[in-house]
TIKOLMI-169463 format. One line per 5 residues: number of its first residue (from 1); their letters; for each residue x, y, z of N, C-alpha, C, O. Coordinates in nm, 2 decimals, padded with zeros to 4 digits. Example, Ala and Ser with C-alpha at 12.3 -4.5 7.8 and 13.67 -1.06 7.14 Angstrom:
BEGIN
1 = AS = 01.32/-00.57/00.78/01.23/-00.45/00.78/01.32/-00.33/00.78/01.42/-00.33/00.85  01.28/-00.22/00.71/01.37/-00.11/00.71/01.29/00.00/00.79/01.34/00.11/00.80
//
This chain:
BEGIN
1 = MNLTA = -00.47/02.60/-00.46/-00.53/02.72/-00.42/-00.63/02.69/-00.30/-00.71/02.60/-00.31  -00.61/02.77/-00.19/-00.70/02.74/-00.08/-00.81/02.85/-00.07/-00.78/02.97/-00.08  -00.93/02.81/-00.05/-01.04/02.90/-00.02/-01.07/02.90/00.12/-01.12/02.80/00.18  -01.05/03.01/00.19/-01.09/03.02/00.33/-01.22/03.09/00.34/-01.24/03.21/00.31  -01.32/03.01/00.38/-01.46/03.06/00.38/-01.51/03.06/00.52/-01.49/02.97/00.60
6 = VITLI = -01.58/03.17/00.56/-01.64/03.18/00.69/-01.78/03.22/00.67/-01.81/03.33/00.61  -01.87/03.14/00.71/-02.01/03.18/00.71/-02.04/03.28/00.82/-02.02/03.24/00.94  -02.08/03.40/00.79/-02.09/03.50/00.89/-02.24/03.53/00.92/-02.31/03.56/00.82  -02.28/03.51/01.04/-02.42/03.54/01.08/-02.43/03.65/01.18/-02.38/03.64/01.29  -02.48/03.76/01.14/-02.50/03.88/01.22/-02.65/03.89/01.25/-02.72/03.94/01.17
11 = NQGFK = -02.69/03.84/01.37/-02.83/03.84/01.40/-02.84/03.85/01.55/-02.81/03.76/01.63  -02.88/03.97/01.60/-02.89/03.99/01.74/-02.99/03.90/01.81/-02.99/03.90/01.94  -03.08/03.83/01.74/-03.17/03.75/01.80/-03.11/03.62/01.85/-03.16/03.55/01.94  -02.99/03.58/01.80/-02.92/03.46/01.84/-02.82/03.50/01.95/-02.71/03.53/01.91  -02.86/03.50/02.07/-02.77/03.55/02.17/-02.68/03.44/02.23/-02.57/03.47/02.27
16 = KILLL = -02.72/03.32/02.22/-02.63/03.21/02.27/-02.64/03.09/02.18/-02.71/03.00/02.21  -02.57/03.10/02.06/-02.58/02.99/01.97/-02.47/02.90/02.00/-02.35/02.93/01.97  -02.50/02.79/02.06/-02.41/02.69/02.11/-02.37/02.60/01.99/-02.46/02.56/01.92  -02.25/02.58/01.97/-02.21/02.48/01.88/-02.23/02.52/01.73/-02.17/02.44/01.65  -02.28/02.60/01.69/-02.29/02.64/01.56/-02.22/02.54/01.47/-02.11/02.56/01.42
21 = LLAVS = -02.29/02.44/01.44/-02.24/02.33/01.38/-02.23/02.34/01.23/-02.34/02.35/01.17  -02.12/02.35/01.17/-02.10/02.35/01.03/-02.08/02.21/00.99/-01.97/02.17/00.99  -02.17/02.14/00.94/-02.13/02.02/00.88/-02.10/02.06/00.74/-02.14/02.01/00.64  -02.02/02.18/00.74/-01.96/02.23/00.62/-01.86/02.12/00.60/-01.76/02.13/00.54  -01.90/02.02/00.66/-01.87/01.89/00.65/-01.86/01.88/00.51/-01.76/01.93/00.45
26 = LLLTA = -01.91/01.84/00.47/-01.91/01.75/00.36/-01.87/01.83/00.24/-01.95/01.90/00.18  -01.77/01.80/00.21/-01.73/01.76/00.08/-01.71/01.87/-00.02/-01.80/01.94/-00.07  -01.59/01.89/-00.03/-01.55/02.00/-00.12/-01.52/01.95/-00.26/-01.45/01.85/-00.27  -01.57/02.02/-00.35/-01.55/01.97/-00.49/-01.43/02.04/-00.55/-01.38/01.99/-00.66  -01.39/02.15/-00.50/-01.28/02.21/-00.57/-01.16/02.24/-00.48/-01.05/02.19/-00.50
31 = WPLKA = -01.18/02.33/-00.38/-01.07/02.37/-00.29/-01.09/02.32/-00.15/-01.20/02.29/-00.11  -00.98/02.31/-00.07/-01.00/02.28/00.07/-01.07/02.40/00.13/-01.05/02.52/00.10  -01.17/02.37/00.22/-01.25/02.48/00.28/-01.23/02.47/00.43/-01.25/02.37/00.49  -01.19/02.58/00.48/-01.19/02.60/00.63/-01.31/02.69/00.66/-01.32/02.80/00.61  -01.41/02.64/00.73/-01.53/02.72/00.75/-01.55/02.74/00.90/-01.52/02.66/00.98
36 = ALAVN = -01.60/02.86/00.93/-01.63/02.89/01.07/-01.75/02.99/01.07/-01.80/03.02/00.96  -01.79/03.03/01.19/-01.91/03.11/01.19/-01.88/03.23/01.29/-01.83/03.20/01.40  -01.91/03.35/01.25/-01.90/03.46/01.34/-02.05/03.50/01.37/-02.13/03.52/01.29  -02.07/03.51/01.50/-02.21/03.55/01.55/-02.20/03.66/01.65/-02.12/03.66/01.74  -02.28/03.77/01.63/-02.28/03.88/01.72/-02.15/03.94/01.75/-02.12/03.97/01.87
41 = ESSAL = -02.06/03.95/01.65/-01.93/04.02/01.67/-01.96/04.17/01.70/-02.07/04.22/01.66  -01.87/04.23/01.78/-01.90/04.37/01.81/-01.88/04.47/01.70/-01.93/04.58/01.70  -01.81/04.42/01.59/-01.79/04.51/01.48/-01.81/04.45/01.35/-01.77/04.34/01.33  -01.89/04.51/01.26/-01.91/04.46/01.13/-01.78/04.45/01.05/-01.77/04.36/00.97  -01.69/04.54/01.08/-01.57/04.54/01.01/-01.49/04.42/01.05/-01.42/04.36/00.97
46 = ETAKY = -01.50/04.38/01.18/-01.43/04.26/01.22/-01.48/04.14/01.15/-01.39/04.05/01.11  -01.61/04.12/01.14/-01.66/04.01/01.07/-01.64/04.01/00.92/-01.63/03.90/00.86  -01.63/04.13/00.87/-01.62/04.14/00.72/-01.49/04.07/00.67/-01.49/04.02/00.56  -01.39/04.07/00.75/-01.26/04.01/00.70/-01.27/03.86/00.69/-01.19/03.80/00.62  -01.37/03.80/00.76/-01.39/03.66/00.75/-01.50/03.62/00.64/-01.51/03.50/00.61
51 = SVPIK = -01.57/03.72/00.59/-01.69/03.69/00.51/-01.65/03.64/00.37/-01.56/03.69/00.31  -01.73/03.54/00.32/-01.72/03.50/00.18/-01.86/03.49/00.13/-01.95/03.43/00.20  -01.89/03.54/00.02/-02.03/03.54/-00.04/-02.08/03.39/-00.05/-02.00/03.30/-00.08  -02.21/03.38/-00.02/-02.27/03.24/-00.02/-02.25/03.18/-00.15/-02.22/03.06/-00.16  -02.26/03.25/-00.26/-02.24/03.19/-00.40/-02.10/03.13/-00.41/-02.09/03.03/-00.48
56 = DIESS = -02.00/03.20/-00.35/-01.87/03.14/-00.36/-01.85/03.01/-00.28/-01.78/02.92/-00.32  -01.92/03.01/-00.16/-01.92/02.88/-00.09/-01.99/02.77/-00.16/-01.94/02.66/-00.17  -02.10/02.80/-00.22/-02.18/02.70/-00.29/-02.12/02.65/-00.42/-02.15/02.54/-00.46  -02.03/02.73/-00.47/-01.96/02.69/-00.59/-01.84/02.60/-00.56/-01.77/02.55/-00.65  -01.81/02.59/-00.43/-01.68/02.53/-00.39/-01.71/02.40/-00.30/-01.61/02.33/-00.27
61 = VGAAI = -01.83/02.38/-00.26/-01.86/02.26/-00.18/-01.97/02.18/-00.24/-02.04/02.22/-00.32  -01.97/02.05/-00.20/-02.07/01.96/-00.25/-02.20/01.97/-00.16/-02.31/01.95/-00.21  -02.18/02.01/-00.03/-02.30/02.02/00.05/-02.25/02.09/00.18/-02.13/02.09/00.22  -02.35/02.16/00.24/-02.31/02.23/00.37/-02.44/02.25/00.45/-02.55/02.26/00.39  -02.42/02.27/00.58/-02.53/02.30/00.67/-02.48/02.37/00.79/-02.37/02.34/00.84
66 = LINAK = -02.56/02.46/00.84/-02.52/02.53/00.97/-02.65/02.52/01.06/-02.76/02.56/01.02  -02.63/02.47/01.18/-02.74/02.46/01.27/-02.71/02.52/01.41/-02.59/02.53/01.44  -02.81/02.55/01.47/-02.80/02.59/01.61/-02.80/02.46/01.69/-02.90/02.39/01.69  -02.69/02.43/01.76/-02.68/02.29/01.82/-02.77/02.28/01.94/-02.80/02.17/01.99  -02.81/02.39/02.00/-02.90/02.38/02.12/-03.04/02.35/02.07/-03.10/02.26/02.14
71 = SGQVV = -03.09/02.41/01.97/-03.23/02.39/01.93/-03.24/02.30/01.81/-03.35/02.24/01.79  -03.13/02.28/01.74/-03.14/02.20/01.61/-03.19/02.28/01.49/-03.20/02.23/01.38  -03.22/02.41/01.51/-03.27/02.49/01.40/-03.16/02.50/01.29/-03.05/02.53/01.32  -03.21/02.49/01.17/-03.12/02.51/01.05/-03.11/02.65/01.02/-03.21/02.72/01.00  -02.99/02.71/01.02/-02.96/02.85/00.99/-02.93/02.87/00.85/-02.97/02.96/00.79
76 = YAFQP = -02.86/02.77/00.79/-02.82/02.78/00.65/-02.80/02.63/00.60/-02.75/02.55/00.67  -02.84/02.61/00.47/-02.82/02.48/00.42/-02.80/02.49/00.27/-02.86/02.57/00.20  -02.72/02.40/00.22/-02.69/02.39/00.07/-02.68/02.24/00.04/-02.58/02.17/00.08  -02.78/02.18/-00.03/-02.78/02.04/-00.06/-02.76/01.95/00.06/-02.67/01.86/00.06  -02.83/01.98/00.17/-02.80/01.91/00.30/-02.83/01.76/00.30/-02.78/01.69/00.39
81 = DQPLP = -02.91/01.71/00.21/-02.95/01.57/00.21/-02.89/01.49/00.10/-02.93/01.38/00.08  -02.79/01.55/00.03/-02.73/01.48/-00.08/-02.63/01.38/-00.02/-02.53/01.41/00.05  -02.65/01.25/-00.05/-02.55/01.15/00.00/-02.42/01.16/-00.07/-02.41/01.17/-00.19  -02.31/01.16/00.02/-02.18/01.18/-00.03/-02.08/01.11/00.05/-02.11/01.08/00.17  -01.96/01.07/00.00/-01.86/01.01/00.09/-01.82/01.11/00.20/-01.82/01.23/00.17
86 = MASTT = -01.78/01.06/00.32/-01.76/01.15/00.43/-01.63/01.15/00.49/-01.60/01.22/00.59  -01.54/01.06/00.44/-01.40/01.06/00.49/-01.40/01.04/00.64/-01.48/00.97/00.70  -01.30/01.10/00.71/-01.28/01.08/00.86/-01.39/01.14/00.95/-01.38/01.12/01.07  -01.48/01.22/00.89/-01.59/01.26/00.98/-01.67/01.14/01.03/-01.75/01.15/01.12  -01.65/01.02/00.96/-01.70/00.89/01.01/-01.66/00.87/01.16/-01.74/00.82/01.23
91 = KIMTA = -01.54/00.92/01.19/-01.49/00.89/01.33/-01.57/00.96/01.44/-01.55/00.93/01.55  -01.65/01.05/01.40/-01.74/01.11/01.50/-01.83/01.00/01.56/-01.85/00.99/01.68  -01.89/00.91/01.47/-01.97/00.80/01.51/-01.88/00.70/01.58/-01.92/00.64/01.69  -01.76/00.67/01.53/-01.67/00.57/01.59/-01.64/00.61/01.74/-01.65/00.53/01.83  -01.61/00.74/01.76/-01.58/00.79/01.89/-01.70/00.79/01.98/-01.69/00.75/02.10
96 = LLTLE = -01.81/00.83/01.93/-01.93/00.84/02.01/-01.97/00.70/02.06/-02.00/00.68/02.18  -01.97/00.60/01.97/-02.01/00.46/02.01/-01.91/00.41/02.12/-01.94/00.35/02.21  -01.78/00.44/02.09/-01.68/00.39/02.19/-01.70/00.45/02.32/-01.69/00.38/02.42  -01.72/00.58/02.33/-01.74/00.65/02.46/-01.87/00.60/02.53/-01.87/00.60/02.65  -01.97/00.56/02.45/-02.09/00.51/02.51/-02.08/00.37/02.56/-02.15/00.33/02.65
101 = QASLA = -01.99/00.29/02.50/-01.99/00.15/02.53/-01.86/00.09/02.59/-01.86/-00.02/02.63  -01.76/00.18/02.61/-01.64/00.13/02.67/-01.59/00.24/02.77/-01.62/00.36/02.75  -01.51/00.20/02.86/-01.44/00.29/02.95/-01.31/00.34/02.89/-01.25/00.26/02.81  -01.27/00.46/02.92/-01.14/00.51/02.86/-01.02/00.43/02.90/-00.92/00.42/02.83  -01.03/00.37/03.02/-00.91/00.29/03.07/-00.91/00.15/03.02/-00.81/00.07/03.05
106 = EPVVI = -01.01/00.11/02.95/-01.02/-00.03/02.90/-00.91/-00.07/02.80/-00.88/00.01/02.71  -00.84/-00.18/02.83/-00.73/-00.22/02.74/-00.78/-00.28/02.61/-00.88/-00.35/02.60  -00.71/-00.25/02.50/-00.74/-00.30/02.37/-00.61/-00.36/02.31/-00.51/-00.29/02.30  -00.62/-00.49/02.27/-00.50/-00.55/02.20/-00.51/-00.53/02.05/-00.61/-00.56/01.99  -00.40/-00.48/02.00/-00.40/-00.45/01.86/-00.38/-00.57/01.77/-00.29/-00.65/01.79
111 = SENAV = -00.46/-00.58/01.66/-00.45/-00.69/01.57/-00.37/-00.66/01.45/-00.33/-00.55/01.42  -00.33/-00.77/01.38/-00.26/-00.75/01.25/-00.35/-00.67/01.15/-00.29/-00.59/01.08  -00.48/-00.70/01.15/-00.56/-00.63/01.05/-00.57/-00.48/01.08/-00.57/-00.40/00.99  -00.57/-00.44/01.21/-00.58/-00.30/01.24/-00.45/-00.22/01.20/-00.45/-00.11/01.15  -00.34/-00.29/01.21/-00.21/-00.23/01.18/-00.20/-00.20/01.03/-00.13/-00.11/00.99
116 = RVDGT = -00.27/-00.29/00.95/-00.25/-00.28/00.80/-00.35/-00.18/00.74/-00.35/-00.16/00.62  -00.43/-00.11/00.82/-00.53/-00.02/00.76/-00.46/00.10/00.70/-00.36/00.15/00.75  -00.51/00.14/00.58/-00.45/00.26/00.51/-00.48/00.39/00.58/-00.57/00.40/00.67  -00.42/00.49/00.53/-00.45/00.63/00.58/-00.37/00.67/00.70/-00.26/00.62/00.73  -00.43/00.77/00.77/-00.36/00.82/00.89/-00.34/00.71/00.99/-00.42/00.62/01.02
121 = RVYLE = -00.22/00.72/01.06/-00.18/00.61/01.15/-00.11/00.67/01.27/-00.04/00.77/01.26  -00.12/00.60/01.38/-00.02/00.62/01.49/00.08/00.51/01.50/00.16/00.50/01.59  00.08/00.43/01.40/00.18/00.32/01.38/00.18/00.22/01.50/00.28/00.20/01.57  00.06/00.16/01.52/00.05/00.06/01.62/00.12/-00.06/01.58/00.15/-00.09/01.46  00.16/-00.15/01.67/00.23/-00.27/01.65/00.13/-00.39/01.68/00.06/-00.38/01.78
126 = PGETQ = 00.14/-00.50/01.60/00.05/-00.61/01.63/00.08/-00.67/01.77/00.20/-00.68/01.81  -00.02/-00.69/01.85/00.00/-00.74/01.99/00.02/-00.63/02.09/00.01/-00.66/02.21  00.04/-00.51/02.05/00.05/-00.40/02.14/-00.08/-00.38/02.21/-00.19/-00.40/02.16  -00.08/-00.34/02.34/-00.19/-00.30/02.41/-00.20/-00.15/02.44/-00.10/-00.10/02.49  -00.31/-00.09/02.41/-00.33/00.05/02.44/-00.47/00.06/02.50/-00.56/-00.02/02.49
131 = TVENL = -00.49/00.17/02.58/-00.62/00.20/02.63/-00.71/00.26/02.53/-00.67/00.31/02.42  -00.84/00.24/02.55/-00.94/00.30/02.46/-00.91/00.45/02.44/-00.92/00.50/02.33  -00.88/00.52/02.55/-00.86/00.67/02.54/-00.75/00.70/02.44/-00.76/00.80/02.37  -00.64/00.62/02.44/-00.53/00.65/02.35/-00.56/00.62/02.20/-00.49/00.66/02.11  -00.67/00.54/02.18/-00.70/00.50/02.04/-00.80/00.59/01.97/-00.85/00.55/01.86
136 = LSAND = -00.84/00.70/02.03/-00.94/00.78/01.97/-00.87/00.88/01.88/-00.87/01.00/01.91  -00.82/00.83/01.77/-00.74/00.92/01.69/-00.74/00.88/01.54/-00.83/00.91/01.46  -00.64/00.80/01.50/-00.61/00.77/01.36/-00.69/00.65/01.30/-00.77/00.59/01.37  -00.66/00.61/01.17/-00.73/00.50/01.11/-00.70/00.37/01.17/-00.79/00.29/01.19  -00.57/00.34/01.20/-00.53/00.21/01.26/-00.60/00.20/01.40/-00.64/00.09/01.44
141 = SAAAL = -00.60/00.31/01.47/-00.66/00.30/01.61/-00.81/00.29/01.60/-00.87/00.23/01.68  -00.87/00.36/01.50/-01.02/00.34/01.48/-01.05/00.20/01.45/-01.15/00.15/01.49  -00.97/00.14/01.36/-01.00/00.00/01.33/-00.98/-00.09/01.45/-01.06/-00.19/01.47  -00.88/-00.06/01.53/-00.87/-00.14/01.66/-00.99/-00.13/01.75/-01.03/-00.23/01.81  -01.04/-00.01/01.76/-01.16/00.01/01.84/-01.28/-00.06/01.78/-01.36/-00.12/01.85
146 = GEHLG = -01.29/-00.05/01.65/-01.40/-00.12/01.58/-01.40/-00.27/01.61/-01.50/-00.33/01.64  -01.28/-00.33/01.60/-01.27/-00.47/01.63/-01.30/-00.50/01.78/-01.36/-00.60/01.81  -01.25/-00.42/01.86/-01.27/-00.44/02.01/-01.42/-00.44/02.04/-01.47/-00.52/02.11  -01.49/-00.34/01.99/-01.64/-00.33/02.02/-01.72/-00.42/01.94/-01.83/-00.46/01.97  -01.67/-00.46/01.82/-01.74/-00.55/01.73/-01.71/-00.69/01.75/-01.74/-00.78/01.67
151 = QGSLE = -01.65/-00.73/01.87/-01.62/-00.86/01.90/-01.53/-00.93/01.79/-01.55/-01.04/01.75  -01.43/-00.85/01.75/-01.33/-00.90/01.65/-01.37/-00.87/01.51/-01.29/-00.91/01.42  -01.48/-00.81/01.48/-01.53/-00.79/01.35/-01.57/-00.65/01.32/-01.65/-00.59/01.39  -01.51/-00.59/01.21/-01.55/-00.46/01.17/-01.69/-00.46/01.11/-01.76/-00.35/01.12  -01.73/-00.57/01.06/-01.87/-00.58/01.00/-01.97/-00.57/01.12/-02.07/-00.50/01.11
156 = NFALL = -01.94/-00.63/01.23/-02.03/-00.62/01.35/-02.03/-00.48/01.40/-02.13/-00.42/01.44  -01.91/-00.41/01.40/-01.91/-00.27/01.45/-01.99/-00.18/01.35/-02.05/-00.09/01.40  -01.98/-00.21/01.22/-02.06/-00.13/01.13/-02.21/-00.14/01.16/-02.29/-00.05/01.14  -02.25/-00.26/01.20/-02.39/-00.28/01.23/-02.43/-00.19/01.35/-02.54/-00.13/01.36  -02.34/-00.19/01.45/-02.36/-00.10/01.57/-02.37/00.05/01.52/-02.45/00.12/01.57
161 = MNQRA = -02.28/00.09/01.43/-02.28/00.22/01.38/-02.42/00.26/01.32/-02.47/00.36/01.34  -02.47/00.17/01.24/-02.59/00.19/01.16/-02.71/00.19/01.26/-02.81/00.26/01.24  -02.71/00.11/01.36/-02.81/00.11/01.46/-02.82/00.24/01.53/-02.93/00.29/01.56  -02.70/00.29/01.57/-02.69/00.42/01.64/-02.74/00.53/01.55/-02.80/00.63/01.59  -02.70/00.52/01.42/-02.74/00.62/01.33/-02.90/00.63/01.32/-02.95/00.74/01.31
166 = AEIGM = -02.96/00.51/01.32/-03.11/00.51/01.31/-03.17/00.57/01.43/-03.27/00.64/01.42  -03.11/00.55/01.55/-03.16/00.61/01.67/-03.15/00.76/01.67/-03.24/00.83/01.72  -03.04/00.81/01.62/-03.02/00.95/01.61/-03.11/01.02/01.51/-03.15/01.13/01.53  -03.14/00.95/01.40/-03.22/01.00/01.29/-03.13/01.05/01.18/-03.12/01.17/01.15  -03.06/00.95/01.11/-02.97/00.98/01.00/-03.01/00.90/00.88/-02.95/00.80/00.85
171 = PNTHF = -03.12/00.93/00.82/-03.18/00.85/00.71/-03.10/00.84/00.58/-03.12/00.75/00.51  -03.01/00.93/00.56/-02.93/00.93/00.44/-02.79/00.89/00.47/-02.69/00.94/00.40  -02.77/00.80/00.56/-02.63/00.76/00.61/-02.63/00.61/00.61/-02.72/00.54/00.65  -02.51/00.56/00.56/-02.48/00.41/00.59/-02.34/00.40/00.61/-02.25/00.45/00.53  -02.30/00.33/00.72/-02.16/00.31/00.76/-02.12/00.17/00.72/-02.19/00.07/00.74
176 = SNPTG = -02.00/00.16/00.66/-01.94/00.03/00.63/-01.81/00.01/00.71/-01.76/-00.11/00.71  -01.75/00.11/00.77/-01.63/00.09/00.84/-01.61/00.21/00.94/-01.69/00.30/00.94  -01.52/00.19/01.04/-01.50/00.29/01.14/-01.41/00.40/01.11/-01.39/00.50/01.19  -01.35/00.40/00.99/-01.24/00.49/00.96/-01.28/00.60/00.86/-01.23/00.72/00.87  -01.37/00.57/00.77/-01.41/00.67/00.67/-01.34/00.64/00.53/-01.36/00.72/00.44
181 = LTEEN = -01.26/00.54/00.53/-01.20/00.50/00.40/-01.31/00.47/00.30/-01.41/00.42/00.34  -01.28/00.50/00.17/-01.38/00.49/00.07/-01.43/00.35/00.05/-01.35/00.26/00.02  -01.56/00.33/00.06/-01.63/00.21/00.02/-01.76/00.25/-00.05/-01.82/00.35/-00.02  -01.81/00.16/-00.14/-01.93/00.20/-00.22/-02.05/00.23/-00.13/-02.13/00.32/-00.16  -02.07/00.16/-00.02/-02.19/00.17/00.06/-02.16/00.24/00.19/-02.21/00.21/00.30
186 = HYSCA = -02.06/00.34/00.18/-02.03/00.42/00.30/-02.05/00.57/00.26/-01.97/00.62/00.19  -02.15/00.63/00.32/-02.19/00.76/00.28/-02.27/00.83/00.39/-02.33/00.76/00.48  -02.28/00.96/00.38/-02.37/01.03/00.46/-02.41/01.16/00.39/-02.38/01.18/00.28  -02.47/01.25/00.47/-02.51/01.39/00.41/-02.48/01.49/00.52/-02.46/01.46/00.63  -02.48/01.61/00.48/-02.44/01.72/00.57/-02.54/01.73/00.69/-02.50/01.75/00.80
191 = RDIAN = -02.67/01.71/00.66/-02.77/01.72/00.77/-02.75/01.61/00.87/-02.75/01.63/00.99  -02.72/01.49/00.82/-02.71/01.37/00.91/-02.58/01.39/01.00/-02.58/01.36/01.12  -02.47/01.43/00.94/-02.35/01.45/01.01/-02.36/01.56/01.11/-02.31/01.56/01.22  -02.44/01.67/01.08/-02.47/01.77/01.18/-02.54/01.72/01.30/-02.51/01.75/01.41  -02.65/01.64/01.27/-02.72/01.58/01.38/-02.64/01.49/01.46/-02.65/01.49/01.59
196 = LSRVA = -02.56/01.41/01.40/-02.47/01.32/01.47/-02.38/01.40/01.56/-02.36/01.37/01.68  -02.32/01.51/01.51/-02.23/01.59/01.59/-02.30/01.66/01.70/-02.24/01.68/01.81  -02.42/01.70/01.68/-02.50/01.77/01.79/-02.51/01.67/01.90/-02.50/01.71/02.02  -02.54/01.54/01.87/-02.55/01.44/01.98/-02.42/01.42/02.05/-02.41/01.41/02.17  -02.31/01.40/01.96/-02.18/01.37/02.02/-02.13/01.48/02.11/-02.07/01.46/02.21
201 = MQNPK = -02.16/01.61/02.07/-02.10/01.72/02.15/-02.18/01.74/02.28/-02.14/01.82/02.37  -02.28/01.66/02.31/-02.34/01.66/02.44/-02.27/01.57/02.53/-02.30/01.57/02.65  -02.17/01.49/02.48/-02.09/01.40/02.56/-01.97/01.47/02.61/-01.89/01.51/02.53  -01.95/01.50/02.74/-01.84/01.58/02.79/-01.70/01.52/02.74/-01.61/01.59/02.71  -01.69/01.39/02.74/-01.56/01.33/02.70/-01.53/01.35/02.56/-01.42/01.38/02.52
206 = FRGMV = -01.64/01.35/02.47/-01.62/01.38/02.33/-01.58/01.52/02.31/-01.49/01.55/02.24  -01.65/01.61/02.38/-01.62/01.75/02.37/-01.48/01.78/02.41/-01.41/01.86/02.34  -01.43/01.72/02.51/-01.29/01.74/02.56/-01.19/01.69/02.45/-01.09/01.75/02.43  -01.23/01.58/02.39/-01.14/01.52/02.29/-01.12/01.60/02.17/-01.01/01.63/02.13  -01.23/01.65/02.11/-01.23/01.72/01.99/-01.18/01.87/02.00/-01.15/01.93/01.90
211 = STQTR = -01.18/01.92/02.12/-01.13/02.05/02.14/-00.98/02.05/02.19/-00.92/02.16/02.21  -00.92/01.93/02.20/-00.78/01.92/02.24/-00.69/01.95/02.12/-00.70/01.89/02.01  -00.59/02.04/02.13/-00.50/02.07/02.02/-00.39/01.97/02.01/-00.36/01.92/01.90  -00.33/01.93/02.12/-00.22/01.83/02.12/-00.23/01.74/02.24/-00.29/01.78/02.34  -00.18/01.62/02.22/-00.17/01.53/02.34/-00.05/01.43/02.32/-00.02/01.40/02.20
216 = PWYGE = 00.01/01.39/02.43/00.13/01.30/02.41/00.08/01.16/02.37/-00.03/01.12/02.40  00.17/01.10/02.29/00.15/00.96/02.25/00.26/00.87/02.30/00.38/00.90/02.28  00.23/00.76/02.36/00.32/00.67/02.41/00.29/00.53/02.34/00.21/00.45/02.39  00.36/00.50/02.23/00.35/00.38/02.16/00.45/00.28/02.21/00.53/00.30/02.29  00.43/00.16/02.16/00.52/00.05/02.20/00.67/00.08/02.15/00.76/00.04/02.22
221 = KYESN = 00.68/00.14/02.04/00.82/00.16/01.98/00.86/00.31/01.98/00.97/00.34/01.95  00.77/00.40/02.00/00.81/00.54/02.00/00.71/00.63/02.08/00.60/00.59/02.11  00.76/00.75/02.11/00.68/00.85/02.18/00.68/00.98/02.09/00.77/01.01/02.02  00.56/01.05/02.10/00.55/01.16/02.02/00.44/01.25/02.07/00.38/01.22/02.18  00.40/01.35/02.00/00.28/01.44/02.03/00.19/01.43/01.91/00.23/01.45/01.80
226 = LINLN = 00.06/01.40/01.94/-00.04/01.40/01.84/-00.10/01.54/01.83/-00.13/01.60/01.93  -00.11/01.58/01.70/-00.16/01.72/01.68/-00.29/01.71/01.61/-00.31/01.65/01.50  -00.39/01.78/01.66/-00.52/01.79/01.60/-00.51/01.87/01.47/-00.46/01.98/01.46  -00.56/01.81/01.36/-00.55/01.87/01.23/-00.65/01.97/01.20/-00.66/02.04/01.09  -00.74/02.00/01.29/-00.84/02.10/01.28/-00.78/02.24/01.30/-00.77/02.28/01.42
231 = RLLWT = -00.74/02.31/01.20/-00.66/02.43/01.22/-00.75/02.54/01.28/-00.69/02.64/01.34  -00.88/02.53/01.27/-00.97/02.63/01.34/-00.95/02.64/01.49/-00.97/02.74/01.54  -00.90/02.53/01.55/-00.88/02.53/01.69/-00.77/02.63/01.73/-00.76/02.68/01.84  -00.68/02.66/01.63/-00.57/02.76/01.66/-00.61/02.90/01.60/-00.55/03.00/01.65  -00.70/02.90/01.51/-00.71/03.03/01.43/-00.84/03.10/01.44/-00.85/03.22/01.41
236 = YPGVT = -00.95/03.03/01.49/-01.08/03.10/01.50/-01.13/03.10/01.64/-01.15/02.99/01.70  -01.15/03.22/01.69/-01.20/03.23/01.83/-01.33/03.16/01.86/-01.42/03.17/01.78  -01.33/03.08/01.97/-01.45/03.01/02.01/-01.48/02.87/01.95/-01.57/02.81/01.99  -01.39/02.83/01.86/-01.41/02.70/01.80/-01.38/02.59/01.91/-01.29/02.59/01.98  -01.47/02.49/01.91/-01.46/02.38/02.01/-01.45/02.24/01.95/-01.46/02.14/02.02
241 = GVKTG = -01.43/02.23/01.82/-01.41/02.11/01.75/-01.46/02.13/01.60/-01.48/02.24/01.56  -01.48/02.02/01.52/-01.51/01.89/01.57/-01.42/01.79/01.50/-01.34/01.72/01.56  -01.42/01.78/01.36/-01.35/01.68/01.29/-01.33/01.72/01.15/-01.41/01.78/01.08  -01.20/01.70/01.10/-01.17/01.71/00.96/-01.16/01.58/00.89/-01.16/01.47/00.96  -01.15/01.58/00.76/-01.13/01.45/00.69/-01.09/01.48/00.55/-01.12/01.58/00.49
246 = YTRAA = -01.03/01.38/00.49/-01.00/01.38/00.35/-00.98/01.24/00.29/-00.91/01.16/00.35  -01.04/01.22/00.18/-01.01/01.11/00.09/-01.02/01.16/-00.05/-01.08/01.27/-00.07  -00.97/01.09/-00.15/-00.98/01.14/-00.29/-01.12/01.14/-00.33/-01.16/01.23/-00.41  -01.20/01.05/-00.28/-01.34/01.05/-00.32/-01.42/01.16/-00.25/-01.50/01.23/-00.32  -01.39/01.18/-00.13/-01.47/01.28/-00.05/-01.42/01.42/-00.06/-01.49/01.52/-00.03
251 = KNCLV = -01.29/01.44/-00.10/-01.22/01.57/-00.10/-01.21/01.61/00.05/-01.22/01.52/00.14  -01.19/01.74/00.07/-01.18/01.79/00.21/-01.32/01.80/00.28/-01.41/01.85/00.22  -01.32/01.75/00.40/-01.45/01.76/00.48/-01.42/01.82/00.61/-01.31/01.81/00.67  -01.52/01.89/00.66/-01.50/01.96/00.79/-01.64/01.97/00.86/-01.74/02.00/00.81  -01.63/01.93/00.99/-01.74/01.96/01.08/-01.68/02.05/01.19/-01.59/02.01/01.26
256 = AAADR = -01.74/02.17/01.20/-01.68/02.26/01.30/-01.79/02.30/01.40/-01.91/02.30/01.36  -01.75/02.34/01.52/-01.84/02.39/01.62/-01.78/02.51/01.69/-01.66/02.52/01.71  -01.87/02.60/01.72/-01.82/02.72/01.79/-01.92/02.77/01.89/-02.04/02.75/01.87  -01.88/02.83/02.00/-01.96/02.89/02.10/-01.96/03.04/02.08/-01.85/03.10/02.06  -02.07/03.10/02.10/-02.08/03.25/02.10/-02.18/03.29/02.21/-02.29/03.24/02.22
261 = D = -02.14/03.39/02.29/-02.24/03.45/02.38/-02.31/03.56/02.32/-02.40/03.63/02.39
//
């Protein structure tokens, strides 16, 4: 059973809520949740079809937060500081660090360890060379980037992730890997992921990446099209990203952003 939930904010005082960041991220305890935000719609009837009572949202998620990405103001929160596993929303930090520390055209040689990473894959081959830009996607590519920036070590890359988290102000977060695969000491909270996403969405390259619906893939052994799993990019007007995720421990996770004039 899928619960489609949309947090609806009708408030004429918010005339330009940029990014309306739902770190409705984090963590659904029962059903997959697709969350979005309607702001200043012209018709209450139009927004009503998206609306779900707050009590229904809170009975279906482990944590949630909605912020104004321009000001950082919290519009809505439910257990925003509860540490929880975060699945692939981890890759927001992986991508941000990569974009800050490497050029998109920089070559990356794929290791045996990266190829063997569990979860989503673009099926890299050991010894294959890809650019940084091509590797901003799945678990095997995230591991390859982590090794590249961590001087061959995912542990070193995790240190960089935690240093950047401290700079951003993410006190309830600890990173242990670049993918989001479940580890005991790998966790975050809705507020921290929202703040991370607010910073990341200020990066034009990041914004372009997470708003892209499809892009071609040219691997060593096959060619294909990569499809963004964030269904809101196809279904909800004004959505500009950001990241979905799933593990058995974290359940479904979503960080979404939308522009409204």
